[in-house]
Rosetta silent file (secondary structure, phi, psi, omega in degrees, C-alpha in Angstrom):
SEQUENCE: XXXXXXXXXXXXXXXXXXXXXXXXXXXXXXXXXXXXXXXXXXXXXXXXXXXXXXXXXXXXXXXXXXXXXXXXXXXXXXXXXXXXXXXXXXXXXXXXXXXXXXXXXXXXXXXXXXXXXXXXXXXXXXXXXXXXXXXX
SCORE:     score description
SCORE:     0.000 S_00000001
   1 L     0.000  126.832 -179.008  -30.888   -6.432  -28.806 S_00000001
   2 L  -100.218  143.643 -172.169  -30.234   -7.875  -25.337 S_00000001
   3 L   -87.744  140.187 -178.221  -27.029   -9.354  -24.190 S_00000001
   4 L   -66.891  140.284  178.942  -27.170  -13.014  -23.200 S_00000001
   5 L   -82.514  124.343 -176.658  -26.765  -13.620  -19.384 S_00000001
   6 L   -62.768  157.460 -176.802  -23.756  -15.820  -18.738 S_00000001
   7 L   -77.775  163.514  177.227  -24.501  -19.194  -17.099 S_00000001
   8 L   -57.797  130.929 -176.774  -23.475  -19.667  -13.524 S_00000001
   9 H   -55.240  -50.461  173.646  -19.722  -20.322  -13.179 S_00000001
  10 H   -52.669  -42.992  173.798  -20.243  -23.362  -10.994 S_00000001
  11 H   -67.990  -29.152  178.118  -22.603  -24.863  -13.460 S_00000001
  12 H   -65.815  -48.594  178.607  -20.399  -24.235  -16.270 S_00000001
  13 H   -65.844  -38.654  179.119  -17.521  -26.125  -14.600 S_00000001
  14 H   -64.696  -40.002  172.646  -19.750  -28.974  -13.419 S_00000001
  15 H   -62.186  -42.353  178.485  -20.994  -29.393  -17.012 S_00000001
  16 H   -60.177  -47.333 -177.527  -17.394  -29.476  -18.348 S_00000001
  17 H   -61.328  -46.419  177.810  -16.577  -32.204  -15.907 S_00000001
  18 H   -53.108  -55.268 -176.485  -19.724  -34.160  -16.820 S_00000001
  19 H   -57.229  -47.365 -177.815  -18.898  -33.829  -20.598 S_00000001
  20 H   -61.203  -40.850 -175.381  -15.209  -34.875  -20.052 S_00000001
  21 H   -74.713  -20.351  175.072  -16.165  -37.998  -18.022 S_00000001
  22 L   -81.659    2.008 -179.791  -18.657  -38.890  -20.713 S_00000001
  23 L    91.104    2.181 -174.049  -15.823  -38.892  -23.236 S_00000001
  24 L   -92.193  108.923  178.628  -16.625  -35.592  -24.971 S_00000001
  25 L  -102.798    7.705  171.347  -13.368  -33.708  -25.691 S_00000001
  26 L   -65.533  121.633 -176.994  -14.828  -31.079  -27.959 S_00000001
  27 L  -100.231  133.768  172.018  -13.874  -27.665  -26.602 S_00000001
  28 L   -94.963  103.422 -177.449  -16.068  -24.587  -27.294 S_00000001
  29 H   -71.055   -8.639  170.148  -13.291  -22.099  -27.580 S_00000001
  30 H   -65.843  -11.110 -179.652  -15.791  -19.321  -27.238 S_00000001
  31 H  -107.462    3.405  179.551  -15.812  -20.225  -23.487 S_00000001
  32 E  -110.856  120.531  178.694  -11.897  -20.102  -23.385 S_00000001
  33 E   -67.397  140.189  175.200  -10.157  -16.758  -23.126 S_00000001
  34 E   -56.342  -25.728  176.810   -7.518  -16.398  -25.947 S_00000001
  35 E  -105.648   30.765  179.123   -4.886  -15.616  -23.166 S_00000001
  36 E   -57.649  152.788  170.198   -5.799  -18.512  -20.830 S_00000001
  37 E  -129.627  132.328  175.307   -3.144  -20.002  -18.706 S_00000001
  38 E  -113.393  113.109 -178.117   -3.132  -23.557  -17.491 S_00000001
  39 E  -105.133   95.601 -169.626   -1.041  -24.397  -14.506 S_00000001
  40 L  -129.312  171.390  177.225   -1.209  -28.193  -14.233 S_00000001
  41 H   -57.841  -40.087  173.413    1.207  -31.128  -13.231 S_00000001
  42 H   -67.960  -27.401  167.012    1.839  -31.630  -16.882 S_00000001
  43 H   -63.256  -31.738 -176.699    2.821  -28.027  -17.366 S_00000001
  44 H   -70.074  -27.206 -179.458    5.329  -28.426  -14.682 S_00000001
  45 H   -80.641  -14.359  176.842    7.116  -31.104  -16.712 S_00000001
  46 H   -95.844   -9.735  179.016    7.379  -28.641  -19.674 S_00000001
  47 L    83.446    3.373  179.623    8.705  -25.896  -17.297 S_00000001
  48 L  -155.698  153.635  174.178    6.042  -23.384  -18.179 S_00000001
  49 L   -63.247  160.614  175.113    2.201  -23.157  -18.130 S_00000001
  50 E   -87.133  137.631 -177.510    0.220  -23.972  -21.202 S_00000001
  51 E  -124.870  140.230  176.779   -0.911  -20.661  -22.713 S_00000001
  52 H    72.853  178.135  177.395   -3.680  -19.590  -25.233 S_00000001
  53 H   -58.123  -37.878 -178.623   -5.878  -21.689  -27.297 S_00000001
  54 H   -69.740  -32.050  174.972   -2.951  -23.516  -28.793 S_00000001
  55 H   -63.088  -43.560 -178.926   -1.686  -24.231  -25.319 S_00000001
  56 H   -61.648  -44.188  178.697   -5.042  -25.601  -24.348 S_00000001
  57 H   -63.652  -39.564 -179.003   -5.104  -27.897  -27.366 S_00000001
  58 H   -68.486  -29.394  177.497   -1.634  -29.075  -26.559 S_00000001
  59 H   -63.207  -48.036  176.726   -2.662  -29.781  -22.862 S_00000001
  60 H   -54.794  -51.513 -170.420   -5.525  -32.026  -24.248 S_00000001
  61 H   -66.320  -36.929  173.429   -3.215  -33.772  -26.623 S_00000001
  62 H   -60.334  -35.830  177.937   -0.627  -34.347  -23.769 S_00000001
  63 H   -71.401  -41.515 -176.135   -3.299  -35.994  -21.568 S_00000001
  64 H   -67.288  -35.794 -176.800   -4.426  -38.104  -24.504 S_00000001
  65 H   -70.082  -39.566 -166.426   -0.788  -39.094  -25.434 S_00000001
  66 H   -98.919  -20.216 -174.643    0.035  -40.164  -21.779 S_00000001
  67 E  -129.451  131.380  170.521   -3.307  -41.566  -20.419 S_00000001
  68 E   -79.906  -31.442  179.665   -5.718  -44.150  -21.613 S_00000001
  69 E  -127.573  135.804  173.249   -8.154  -43.240  -18.793 S_00000001
  70 E  -146.784   93.990 -174.557   -8.439  -39.780  -17.192 S_00000001
  71 E  -106.422  133.834  177.098  -11.656  -39.612  -15.038 S_00000001
  72 E   -96.221  122.244 -174.314  -12.453  -36.583  -12.942 S_00000001
  73 E  -123.826   96.946  174.586  -14.047  -37.214   -9.550 S_00000001
  74 E   -88.039  130.483  173.610  -15.131  -34.080   -7.725 S_00000001
  75 E  -104.263  -27.989  179.041  -16.424  -34.526   -4.277 S_00000001
  76 E  -142.153  147.539  177.616  -16.905  -30.905   -3.291 S_00000001
  77 E  -128.705  141.525  176.109  -17.424  -27.600   -5.034 S_00000001
  78 E  -129.913  125.958  168.240  -17.009  -24.035   -3.835 S_00000001
  79 E   -89.731  120.885 -179.679  -17.964  -20.910   -5.732 S_00000001
  80 E  -107.447  174.673  174.441  -15.666  -18.169   -4.673 S_00000001
  81 L   -55.882  170.022  168.500  -15.280  -14.472   -5.200 S_00000001
  82 L    63.268   25.815 -177.172  -13.844  -12.987   -8.351 S_00000001
  83 L    64.125   25.675  179.482  -15.408  -15.552  -10.570 S_00000001
  84 E  -101.253  141.892  174.028  -13.492  -18.452   -9.211 S_00000001
  85 E  -122.386  135.247  168.954  -14.684  -22.106   -8.624 S_00000001
  86 E  -118.005  135.961  175.515  -12.714  -24.612   -6.617 S_00000001
  87 E  -109.931  131.240  172.885  -13.231  -28.347   -6.984 S_00000001
  88 E  -110.712  136.676 -176.516  -11.950  -30.897   -4.493 S_00000001
  89 E   171.173 -140.928  178.326  -11.608  -34.484   -5.497 S_00000001
  90 E  -161.842  163.046  172.792   -9.351  -36.804   -7.439 S_00000001
  91 E  -110.550  147.819  167.583   -8.575  -38.177  -10.846 S_00000001
  92 E  -108.954  125.645 -167.109   -8.530  -41.723  -11.777 S_00000001
  93 E  -135.545  156.508  170.364   -5.970  -42.281  -14.434 S_00000001
  94 E  -141.023  128.092 -178.557   -4.358  -45.272  -16.250 S_00000001
  95 E   -60.805  134.645 -178.213   -1.064  -44.759  -18.219 S_00000001
  96 L   -69.241  -44.197 -176.585   -1.396  -45.413  -21.945 S_00000001
  97 L   -90.272  -32.525 -172.058    1.828  -47.328  -22.280 S_00000001
  98 L   -90.406  -22.095 -177.902    2.342  -48.729  -18.756 S_00000001
  99 L    68.620    3.625  178.809   -1.303  -49.549  -17.961 S_00000001
 100 L   -72.851  142.622  179.941   -0.515  -48.485  -14.331 S_00000001
 101 E  -109.283  145.451  179.762   -3.626  -47.022  -12.558 S_00000001
 102 E  -146.627  158.271  167.139   -3.633  -44.337   -9.954 S_00000001
 103 E  -127.683  119.966 -172.964   -6.127  -42.269   -7.962 S_00000001
 104 E  -119.608  122.136  170.614   -4.514  -38.962   -7.199 S_00000001
 105 E   -63.363  137.847 -177.105   -6.185  -36.349   -4.858 S_00000001
 106 E  -146.281  165.949  166.312   -6.416  -33.055   -6.519 S_00000001
 107 E  -130.907  144.893 -176.096   -7.991  -29.593   -6.251 S_00000001
 108 E  -125.350  134.666 -177.942   -8.870  -27.631   -9.378 S_00000001
 109 E  -125.457  118.831 -177.535   -9.158  -23.809   -9.317 S_00000001
 110 E  -110.855  132.635  168.483  -11.026  -22.172  -12.332 S_00000001
 111 E  -118.595  122.956 -173.718  -11.003  -18.387  -12.824 S_00000001
 112 E  -119.926  128.479  175.791  -13.796  -17.298  -15.036 S_00000001
 113 E  -128.192  129.030 -178.824  -14.375  -13.767  -16.318 S_00000001
 114 L    48.133   44.734  176.805  -17.363  -12.816  -18.525 S_00000001
 115 L    73.878   10.889 -172.898  -18.208  -16.375  -19.093 S_00000001
 116 E  -127.378  138.543  176.254  -14.676  -17.337  -20.395 S_00000001
 117 E   -74.706  118.642  179.266  -12.138  -19.450  -18.626 S_00000001
 118 E  -109.884  -17.752  173.430   -8.950  -17.376  -18.107 S_00000001
 119 E  -151.059  138.147 -179.316   -6.941  -19.409  -15.692 S_00000001
 120 E  -134.075  132.668 -173.629   -6.922  -23.046  -14.591 S_00000001
 121 E  -135.487  129.253  177.871   -4.748  -24.318  -11.646 S_00000001
 122 E  -110.218  131.426  172.391   -4.332  -27.910  -10.529 S_00000001
 123 E  -117.678  137.693  175.575   -2.992  -28.688   -7.004 S_00000001
 124 L   -78.654  -28.790  178.454   -1.801  -32.138   -6.027 S_00000001
 125 L  -115.152  114.664  179.174   -2.617  -31.376   -2.452 S_00000001
 126 H   -56.696  -31.748  178.132   -6.125  -30.018   -1.819 S_00000001
 127 H   -61.705  -46.804 -176.446   -4.951  -28.581    1.551 S_00000001
 128 H   -57.921  -39.987 -175.856   -2.346  -26.419   -0.477 S_00000001
 129 H   -66.683  -47.514  179.343   -5.124  -25.111   -2.577 S_00000001
 130 H   -55.863  -46.436 -179.082   -7.252  -24.227    0.424 S_00000001
 131 H   -64.683  -39.687  179.633   -4.305  -22.471    2.117 S_00000001
 132 H   -65.786  -28.712  176.197   -3.426  -20.470   -1.078 S_00000001
 133 H   -82.099  -16.769 -177.547   -6.999  -19.294   -0.897 S_00000001
 134 L    85.732   18.678 -178.706   -6.926  -18.381    2.696 S_00000001
 135 L   -96.600   -7.616 -177.795   -9.563  -21.143    3.359 S_00000001
 136 L  -120.833    0.000    0.000   -7.669  -23.429    5.657 S_00000001
């Protein structure tokens, strides 16, 4: 029996963005580490990162509760050492109750180990993400 070779980390992330923007919110938890941590602006309002599969589900529910539109617009991708992928771009969002639209520059940092997402970080300022990685 041969072990399946994991897909390229960059391709995994790009495919996830494409599925998200197509409206597909189904998550294959086989690709999400049970101990995942999500450090996002929504997590900062909670005072703690989202953790584990249940935290991942809560993060998705929080986005759905607060936003009618949440479109990811990546302009640049970088595959980094240690299984990390950095995306630079923005989100386009529309508030569910307010109808207010915004375009927010963001950077997304994904840490992937053995084909599973173990950490997800979002930065409001892409330059801050680059500096934190020693790339700026």
